[in-house]
C-alpha positions in Angstrom: 4.1 12.8 3.3 3.9 9.1 3.5 1.7 6.8 0.6 -0.5 4.3 2.0 -0.8 1.6 -0.4 -2.9 -1.3 -1.3 -2.2 -3.9 -3.6 -3.3 -7.1 -5.5 -1.5 -9.3 -6.5 -1.6 -8.6 -9.9 -0.2 -5.1 -9.4 2.6 -3.8 -11.6 5.5 -0.8 -10.5 3.7 1.1 -13.5 -0.7 0.7 -12.4 1.0 1.6 -8.6 2.8 5.0 -10.4 -0.6 5.4 -12.2 -2.3 5.4 -9.1 -0.5 7.5 -7.1 -0.1 9.7 -9.5 -4.1 10.2 -10.0 -4.9 10.5 -6.3 -2.4 13.6 -6.9 0.9 11.4 -5.2 3.4 12.1 -8.7 5.7 12.8 -6.4 6.0 11.0 -3.4 8.7 8.8 -2.5 7.7 6.9 0.5 5.4 4.2 0.7 4.0 1.9 3.1 2.1 -1.4 2.9 0.8 -3.6 4.7 3.2 -6.4 5.8 2.4 -8.8 4.0 2.7 -6.9 0.8 6.4 -5.7 1.7 8.1 -8.4 -0.6 5.2 -8.2 -3.4 7.8 -8.0 -6.6 6.0 -4.8 -7.5 7.7 -2.9 -4.3 10.2 -4.6 -4.7 10.6 -2.5 -7.8 9.9 0.3 -7.1 12.3 0.0 -3.6 14.8 -0.6 -6.8 13.5 2.5 -8.1 14.4 4.8 -5.0 11.2 4.7 -3.0 11.3 4.2 0.4 9.5 1.6 1.5 7.7 1.3 5.4 6.2 -2.3 6.1 3.2 -2.4 8.4 2.4 -4.6 10.5 -1.6 -6.0 10.8 -1.3 -4.9 14.8 -0.6 -1.2 13.5 -3.5 -1.3 10.7 -6.5 -3.6 12.8 -7.2 -0.1 14.9 -6.7 2.4 12.7 -10.3 3.8 11.5 -10.5 3.9 7.6 -13.3 6.0 5.2 -14.6 2.7 3.6 -15.1 -0.7 5.0 -14.9 -3.6 3.0 -15.3 -7.0 4.2 -12.8 -8.5 2.1 -10.2 -6.1 3.2 -11.3 -6.7 7.0 -11.1 -10.5 6.3 -7.7 -10.4 5.1 -5.6 -7.4 6.6 -7.9 -7.2 9.4 -9.0 -3.6 8.9 -11.3 -2.5 6.9 -9.1 -0.2 3.8 -5.3 -0.8 3.3 -5.6 2.2 0.7 
């Protein structure tokens, strides 16, 4: 299983791991992130801890249906949600 995550600039490895744990994904070791976030320091740190990170290009995100539709996410990423 792969956890798809979105993150803010202030995200830390601990905050990402906390969010995964709260969502029931504490054991997941594979993460999918928008390509524009793939070089985020928290993502780099998680890679260093052995997490596999899949970078998803914007054109692959845009057509995906989402449970929520954030105007901010739509404007920034072309999709309703990346979390």
